[in-house]
N, CA, C and O of each residue as an XYZ file, in Angstrom:
616
protein
N     118.137     88.332    126.745
C     117.418     89.644    126.713
C     116.051     89.681    126.846
O     115.399     88.908    126.145
N     115.353     90.594    127.778
C     114.071     90.668    128.111
C     113.105     91.467    127.101
O     113.481     92.585    126.750
N     111.943     90.991    126.632
C     111.286     91.773    125.834
C     109.826     92.045    126.411
O     109.340     91.184    127.144
N     109.216     93.016    126.165
C     107.722     93.337    126.584
C     106.696     92.507    125.853
O     105.576     92.370    126.346
N     107.010     91.959    124.728
C     105.889     91.244    124.076
C     106.571     89.944    123.383
O     107.572     89.980    122.667
N     105.882     88.868    123.714
C     106.142     87.467    123.154
C     104.975     86.909    122.473
O     103.932     87.551    122.350
N     105.152     85.604    121.987
C     104.039     84.986    121.071
C     102.884     84.992    121.758
O     101.867     85.360    121.169
N     102.825     84.604    123.072
C     101.890     84.449    124.057
C     100.824     85.772    124.114
O      99.627     85.717    124.399
N     101.584     86.931    123.773
C     100.897     88.252    124.220
C     100.175     88.607    122.779
O      99.589     89.686    122.703
N     100.196     87.868    121.814
C      99.214     88.089    120.627
C      98.234     87.107    120.474
O      98.463     85.898    120.451
N      96.974     87.717    120.356
C      95.622     87.192    120.518
C      94.815     87.204    119.324
O      94.484     88.291    118.851
N      94.371     85.859    118.648
C      93.705     85.919    117.512
C      92.495     86.663    117.780
O      91.798     86.498    118.781
N      92.217     87.678    116.632
C      91.010     88.453    116.716
C      91.184     89.673    117.279
O      90.230     90.452    117.281
N      92.428     90.050    117.852
C      92.822     91.380    118.553
C      92.944     92.357    117.405
O      93.581     92.088    116.386
N      92.330     93.465    117.598
C      92.556     94.688    116.370
C      93.075     95.769    117.260
O      92.647     96.037    118.383
N      94.089     96.382    116.597
C      94.695     97.642    117.173
C      95.130     98.664    116.287
O      95.682     98.378    115.225
N      94.903     99.954    116.682
C      95.434    100.998    116.035
C      96.845    101.293    116.338
O      97.226    101.407    117.504
N      97.635    101.420    115.325
C      99.215    101.494    115.699
C      99.794    102.747    115.564
O     100.794    103.011    116.232
N      99.268    103.643    114.721
C      99.888    105.027    114.678
C      99.429    105.620    113.342
O      98.679    105.040    112.556
N      99.947    106.809    113.173
C      99.625    107.646    111.822
C     100.823    108.280    111.225
O     101.876    108.329    111.862
N     100.723    108.716    110.157
C     101.703    109.285    109.287
C     101.314    110.169    108.302
O     100.614    109.712    107.398
N     101.699    111.655    108.275
C     101.111    112.561    107.202
C     102.358    112.550    106.003
O     103.556    112.709    106.239
N     101.867    112.368    104.947
C     102.854    112.419    103.751
C     102.980    113.775    103.361
O     102.062    114.595    103.372
N     104.266    114.000    102.981
C     104.453    115.537    102.417
C     104.946    115.439    100.977
O     105.569    114.422    100.672
N     104.724    116.449     99.992
C     105.185    116.259     98.833
C     106.761    116.244     98.645
O     107.250    115.569     97.739
N     107.499    116.943     99.446
C     109.076    116.936     99.358
C     109.576    115.392     99.723
O     110.480    114.861     99.076
N     109.058    114.880    100.565
C     109.422    113.476    101.093
C     109.002    112.364     99.974
O     109.718    111.429     99.617
N     107.837    112.629     99.548
C     107.393    111.643     98.467
C     108.280    111.736     97.203
O     108.590    110.758     96.522
N     108.651    112.995     96.961
C     109.485    113.121     95.565
C     110.915    112.562     95.940
O     111.559    111.828     95.191
N     111.354    113.005     97.221
C     112.568    112.501     97.642
C     112.782    110.803     97.590
O     113.770    110.213     97.154
N     111.731    110.300     98.084
C     111.774    108.643     98.179
C     111.938    108.466     96.834
O     112.951    107.897     96.427
N     110.894    108.963     95.893
C     110.827    108.281     94.347
C     111.963    108.644     93.787
O     112.457    107.778     93.065
N     112.604    109.741     93.888
C     113.744    110.206     93.078
C     114.932    108.830     93.395
O     115.678    108.353     92.540
N     114.865    108.512     94.450
C     115.921    107.585     94.947
C     115.460    106.179     94.457
O     116.266    105.548     93.774
N     114.423    105.704     94.694
C     113.762    104.468     94.724
C     112.899    103.986     93.519
O     113.041    102.882     92.995
N     111.893    105.023     93.092
C     110.758    104.704     92.191
C     110.521    105.870     91.381
O     109.448    106.447     91.558
N     111.378    106.354     90.468
C     111.347    107.528     89.906
C     110.299    107.540     88.751
O     110.620    108.053     87.679
N     109.101    107.014     88.917
C     107.947    107.078     87.906
C     107.407    108.506     87.870
O     107.330    109.152     88.916
N     107.043    109.002     86.732
C     106.873    110.344     86.681
C     105.683    110.799     87.499
O     105.672    111.994     87.797
N     104.672    110.035     87.913
C     103.657    110.618     88.794
C     103.959    110.595     90.357
O     103.191    110.930     91.259
N     105.415    110.066     90.473
C     105.821    110.302     91.888
C     106.947    111.542     91.910
O     107.278    112.020     92.995
N     107.519    112.039     90.658
C     108.375    112.940     90.708
C     108.134    114.329     90.025
O     108.624    115.393     90.402
N     107.443    114.175     89.142
C     107.202    115.163     88.140
C     105.999    115.863     88.230
O     105.049    115.270     87.721
N     105.756    116.962     88.733
C     104.504    117.691     89.266
C     103.584    117.823     87.802
O     102.401    117.493     87.723
N     104.286    118.301     86.831
C     103.462    118.544     85.568
C     103.061    117.333     84.880
O     101.914    117.214     84.448
N     103.748    116.623     84.780
C     103.445    115.225     84.140
C     102.467    114.343     85.092
O     101.690    113.557     84.550
N     102.497    114.460     86.448
C     101.739    114.009     87.467
C     100.308    114.530     87.151
O      99.383    113.730     87.013
N     100.150    115.696     87.053
C      99.030    116.502     86.719
C      98.190    115.823     85.701
O      96.995    115.580     85.874
N      98.809    115.552     84.718
C      98.312    114.923     83.354
C      98.104    113.501     83.395
O      97.619    112.924     82.422
N      98.466    112.824     84.555
C      98.263    111.293     84.797
C      96.870    111.014     85.140
O      96.076    111.937     85.326
N      96.540    109.806     85.231
C      95.153    109.297     85.913
C      95.066    109.669     87.234
O      93.953    109.642     87.758
N      96.265    110.097     88.036
C      96.086    110.377     89.310
C      95.994    112.093     89.719
O      95.819    112.574     90.839
N      96.152    112.718     88.578
C      95.962    114.087     88.563
C      96.886    114.908     89.759
O      96.503    115.938     90.315
N      98.137    114.243     90.014
C      99.010    115.050     90.631
C      99.849    113.966     91.345
O      99.489    112.790     91.406
N     101.072    114.476     91.917
C     101.881    113.700     92.607
C     101.171    112.652     93.524
O     100.171    112.961     94.172
N     101.651    111.556     93.554
C     101.313    110.426     94.538
C     102.562    109.732     95.064
O     103.630    109.710     94.452
N     102.357    109.206     96.163
C     103.631    108.460     96.914
C     103.657    107.098     96.317
O     102.652    106.437     96.056
N     104.977    106.707     96.109
C     105.285    105.176     95.753
C     104.472    104.313     96.720
O     104.301    104.667     97.887
N     103.971    103.175     96.220
C     103.419    102.180     97.203
C     104.528    101.694     98.103
O     104.337    101.408     99.285
N     105.707    101.610     97.487
C     106.828    101.052     98.391
C     107.152    102.112     99.565
O     107.495    101.762    100.695
N     107.004    103.424     99.162
C     107.252    104.436    100.419
C     106.119    104.120    101.288
O     106.478    103.912    102.447
N     104.791    104.014    101.071
C     103.565    103.744    101.872
C     104.101    102.402    102.669
O     104.022    102.471    103.896
N     104.509    101.481    102.239
C     105.034    100.205    102.819
C     106.101    100.624    103.941
O     105.960    100.212    105.092
N     107.134    101.425    103.591
C     108.244    101.536    104.292
C     107.761    102.512    105.677
O     108.032    102.298    106.859
N     107.019    103.558    105.131
C     106.401    104.384    106.323
C     105.653    103.543    107.342
O     105.817    103.764    108.542
N     104.668    102.389    106.821
C     103.978    101.775    107.759
C     104.751    100.809    108.534
O     104.428    100.544    109.692
N     105.897    100.191    107.879
C     106.795     99.535    108.672
C     107.476    100.238    109.892
O     107.763     99.681    110.952
N     107.714    101.688    109.541
C     108.338    102.623    110.709
C     107.228    102.544    111.779
O     107.555    102.458    112.963
N     105.933    102.568    111.412
C     104.968    102.576    112.510
C     104.997    101.281    113.299
O     104.972    101.307    114.530
N     105.056    100.030    112.541
C     105.012     98.922    113.190
C     106.147     98.835    114.068
O     106.071     98.401    115.217
N     107.293     99.288    113.472
C     108.549     99.126    114.415
C     108.365    100.095    115.816
O     108.607     99.601    116.917
N     108.034    101.142    115.716
C     107.705    102.134    116.844
C     106.631    101.740    117.698
O     106.644    102.030    118.894
N     105.634    101.052    117.127
C     104.632    100.848    117.943
C     104.569     99.508    119.006
O     103.922     99.502    120.053
N     105.374     98.408    118.502
C     105.323     97.282    119.173
C     106.689     96.509    118.869
O     107.246     95.916    119.793
N     107.200     96.510    117.662
C     108.201     95.612    117.091
C     109.437     95.698    117.696
O     110.118     94.676    117.780
N     109.889     96.876    118.183
C     110.901     97.173    118.881
C     111.240     96.302    120.167
O     112.309     95.748    120.422
N     110.077     96.319    120.909
C     109.808     95.566    122.095
C     109.420     94.158    121.987
O     108.949     93.572    122.961
N     109.579     93.625    120.940
C     108.883     92.340    120.619
C     109.980     91.251    120.288
O     110.891     91.546    119.515
N     109.909     90.027    120.846
C     110.850     88.924    120.596
C     110.731     88.428    119.360
O     110.356     87.269    119.182
N     111.040     89.260    118.349
C     110.887     88.988    116.896
C     112.107     88.282    116.213
O     113.242     88.755    116.273
N     111.811     87.159    115.583
C     112.709     86.569    114.632
C     112.620     87.109    113.162
O     113.289     86.574    112.278
N     111.796     88.164    112.904
C     111.607     88.737    111.619
C     110.537     87.963    111.034
O     109.766     87.241    111.666
N     110.540     88.216    109.419
C     109.242     87.717    108.786
C     109.938     87.033    107.572
O     110.937     87.555    107.077
N     109.334     85.673    107.005
C     109.626     85.194    105.851
C     109.043     85.705    104.652
O     109.342     85.256    103.545
N     108.018     86.855    104.877
C     107.482     87.606    103.955
C     106.168     88.141    103.923
O     105.483     88.100    104.944
N     105.676     88.706    102.729
C     104.405     89.407    102.886
C     103.554     88.230    102.067
O     103.941     87.758    100.998
N     102.555     87.911    102.623
C     101.554     87.023    101.815
C     100.730     87.868    100.685
O     100.818     87.628     99.481
N     100.203     88.530    101.054
C      99.399     89.548    100.099
C      99.696     91.155    100.478
O      99.986     91.633    101.575
N      99.549     91.721     99.373
C      99.875     93.270     99.305
C      99.027     93.769     98.501
O      98.757     93.218     97.434
N      98.429     94.989     98.931
C      97.526     95.754     97.771
C      97.570     97.021     98.162
O      97.535     97.301     99.360
N      97.660     98.048     97.110
C      97.528     99.342     97.145
C      96.149     99.782     96.641
O      95.947     99.771     95.426
N      95.278    100.133     97.407
C      93.972    100.283     97.051
C      93.496    101.899     96.122
O      92.762    102.135     95.162
N      94.305    102.680     96.961
C      94.038    104.081     96.631
C      95.468    104.687     96.697
O      96.346    104.224     97.426
N      95.623    105.692     95.928
C      96.903    106.439     96.082
C      96.872    107.482     97.223
O      95.896    108.109     97.634
N      98.186    107.529     97.654
C      98.484    108.395     98.861
C      98.930    109.693     98.199
O      99.920    109.710     97.468
N      98.183    110.809     98.461
C      98.602    112.231     98.067
C      99.338    113.006     99.170
O      99.212    112.712    100.358
N     100.147    114.056     98.703
C     100.576    114.808     99.677
C      99.593    115.397    100.394
O      98.606    115.836     99.803
N      99.722    115.505    101.881
C      98.781    116.029    102.869
C      97.968    114.939    103.350
O      97.369    115.136    104.407
N      97.826    113.757    102.737
C      97.088    112.805    103.266
C      97.827    112.215    104.552
O      99.046    112.039    104.539
N      96.969    111.894    105.759
C      97.473    111.249    106.834
C      96.858    109.882    106.814
O      95.653    109.712    106.631
N      97.730    108.896    107.009
C      97.593    107.547    106.887
C      97.527    106.915    108.266
O      98.430    107.108    109.080
N      96.488    106.175    108.532
C      96.577    105.494    110.042
C      96.659    104.014    109.782
O      95.977    103.480    108.908
N      97.549    103.318    110.594
C      97.777    101.917    110.287
C      97.189    101.201    111.405
O      97.356    101.592    112.560
N      96.366     99.953    111.053
C      95.773     99.235    112.028
C      96.204     97.765    111.881
O      96.466     97.365    110.746
N      96.295     96.977    112.866
C      96.644     95.441    112.789
C      95.525     94.554    113.561
O      94.982     94.847    114.627
N      95.334     93.514    112.845
C      94.653     92.478    113.268
C      95.293     91.292    113.184
O      95.888     90.910    112.177
N      95.178     90.567    114.406
C      95.709     89.217    114.439
C      94.861     88.055    113.911
O      93.831     87.660    114.457
N      95.410     87.537    112.767
C      94.436     86.446    112.071
C      94.598     85.107    112.606
O      93.572     84.469    112.839
N      95.867     84.521    112.863
C      96.101     83.341    113.308
C      97.416     83.070    114.066
O      98.396     83.795    113.892
N      97.427     82.133    114.818
C      98.840     81.961    115.445
C      98.926     80.447    115.755
O      97.968     79.707    115.972
N     100.276     80.103    115.739
C     100.773     78.531    116.141
C     102.167     78.484    116.444
O     102.908     79.444    116.232
N     102.563     77.363    116.948
C     103.951     77.143    117.110
C     104.411     76.456    115.778
O     103.697     75.642    115.193
N     105.578     76.814    115.363
C     106.203     76.076    113.980
C     106.395     74.579    114.381
O     106.832     74.108    115.431
N     105.938     73.955    113.230
C     105.778     72.353    113.191
C     107.381     71.878    113.397
O     107.581     70.820    113.993
N     108.401     72.583    112.955
C     109.579     72.118    113.033
C     110.609     72.479    114.040
O     111.701     71.937    114.210
N     110.043     73.566    114.736
C     110.727     74.128    115.812
C     109.743     75.053    116.787
O     109.339     76.188    116.535
N     109.492     74.312    117.878
C     108.445     74.760    118.860
C     109.018     76.090    119.711
O     108.347     76.635    120.587
N     110.366     76.526    119.317
C     110.745     77.819    119.848
C     110.430     78.929    118.995
O     110.919     80.033    119.232
N     109.655     78.740    118.020
C     109.162     79.809    117.087
C     107.650     79.855    117.028
O     106.989     78.898    116.624
N     107.153     80.929    117.420
C     105.746     81.145    117.159
C     105.523     81.863    115.764
O     106.218     82.765    115.296
N     104.565     81.354    115.280
C     104.031     81.980    113.786
C     102.655     82.599    114.003
O     101.642     81.987    114.340
N     102.775     83.987    113.743
C     101.605     84.666    113.617
C     101.324     85.387    112.427
O     102.234     86.021    111.893
N     100.058     85.371    111.892
C      99.698     85.953    110.537
C      98.884     87.188    110.969
O      97.866     86.989    111.633
N      99.257     88.492    110.640
C      98.812     89.569    110.912
C      98.356     90.419    109.639
O      99.093     90.591    108.668
N      97.195     90.881    109.734
C      96.598     91.591    108.623
C      96.888     93.218    109.232
O      96.628     93.559    110.386
N      97.422     94.024    108.280
C      97.700     95.494    108.370
C      96.980     96.048    107.295
O      97.164     95.734    106.119
N      95.887     97.145    107.830
C      95.332     98.121    107.000
C      95.853     99.438    107.127
O      96.138     99.874    108.243
N      96.013    100.146    106.050
C      96.356    101.572    106.172
C      95.124    102.507    105.626
O      94.772    102.421    104.450
N      94.581    103.274    106.413
C      93.550    104.082    105.813
C      93.782    105.606    105.928
O      94.386    106.043    106.907
N      93.372    106.341    105.063
C      93.477    107.902    104.898
C      92.594    108.570    105.895
O      91.845    107.917    106.622
N      92.685    109.965    105.935
C      91.846    110.618    106.837
C      90.283    110.666    106.386
O      89.372    111.225    106.995
N      90.220    110.101    105.435
C      88.755    109.775    105.071
C      88.158    108.368    105.211
O      87.074    108.003    104.755
N      89.088    107.594    105.957
C      88.953    106.231    106.419
C      88.842    105.328    105.122
O      88.360    104.201    105.235
N      89.261    105.778    103.937
C      89.611    105.008    102.815
C      90.730    104.026    102.995
O      91.768    104.432    103.517
N      90.629    102.797    102.623
C      91.760    101.725    102.595
C      92.688    102.180    101.545
O      92.258    102.336    100.402
N      94.065    102.433    101.863
C      95.008    102.787    100.819
C      96.044    101.718    100.619
O      96.717    101.672     99.589
N      96.175    100.841    101.623
C      97.114     99.663    101.756
C      96.504     98.520    102.518
O      95.854     98.742    103.539
N      96.706     97.221    102.025
C      96.708     96.111    103.000
C      97.696     95.152    102.776
O      98.090     94.859    101.647
N      98.137     94.619    103.872
C      98.987     93.562    103.461
C      98.949     92.448    104.673
O      98.692     92.793    105.827
N      99.180     91.307    104.373
C      99.093     90.256    105.351
C     100.632     89.752    105.447
O     101.412     89.614    104.505
N     100.848     89.535    106.692
C     102.479     89.244    107.106
C     102.566     88.011    107.968
O     101.845     87.872    108.956
N     103.410     87.165    107.606
C     103.694     86.083    108.794
C     104.855     86.655    109.542
O     105.876     87.025    108.963
N     104.671     86.730    110.951
C     105.634     87.203    111.803
C     106.164     86.162    112.574
O     105.318     85.503    113.179
N     107.386     85.819    112.723
C     107.970     84.718    113.500
C     108.325     85.514    114.885
O     109.079     86.487    114.905
N     107.678     84.968    116.045
C     107.915     85.584    117.389
C     108.191     84.640    118.512
O     107.393     83.712    118.642
N     109.174     84.727    119.330
C     109.550     83.845    120.272
C     108.504     83.751    121.310
O     107.835     84.738    121.614
N     108.333     82.535    121.893
C     107.450     82.229    123.041
C     108.171     82.792    124.300
O     109.377     83.032    124.252
N     107.418     83.009    125.460
C     108.195     83.364    126.580
C     109.073     82.468    126.952
O     108.783     81.278    126.821
N     110.369     82.867    127.510
C     111.353     81.874    127.932
C     110.700     81.085    129.125
O     109.863     81.560    129.893
N     111.248     79.709    129.169
C     110.782     79.005    130.253
C     111.860     78.945    131.348
O     113.053     78.903    131.047
N     111.461     78.941    132.530
C     112.371     79.050    133.676
C     112.606     77.501    133.884
O     111.778     76.591    133.854
N     114.116     77.456    134.128
C     114.556     76.223    134.436
C     114.408     75.843    136.068
O     114.691     76.700    136.905
N     114.030     74.745    136.398
C     113.962     74.492    137.834
C     115.427     74.096    138.379
O     116.066     73.303    137.688
N     115.857     74.460    139.258
C     117.157     73.937    139.572
C     117.256     74.015    141.125
O     118.275     73.631    141.699
């Protein structure tokens, strides 16, 4: 299978805007009712009395929406082997209904796996900012991506 992006296509220091998503109250409440039903995600009256002053998105919903942007912007076309996990994750500010969140990616480091040189290891920093350019989420992810296939001489 051919892909558009391989390990060699990711360059340390490269920064890229990946896309944006506007959060709506009904989707915030729907996600929270299913996965994170804390009162400040689902109950408008109680949320108004909370430290947030109203409904906010679950941090996990913010992560999921950012993952969708990652997928749509490049991952679908990448020779990805997945990820062993998130190294660092922080939710800096709440995401409120009507907020438009824009996701940025920076390539922090890359190397070939020490145990299998057919696996490229890339550390990526993702930062999500709201329409005021305030950081709302940051996460550092280790991504495993295949190097370009080598052509056999014959």
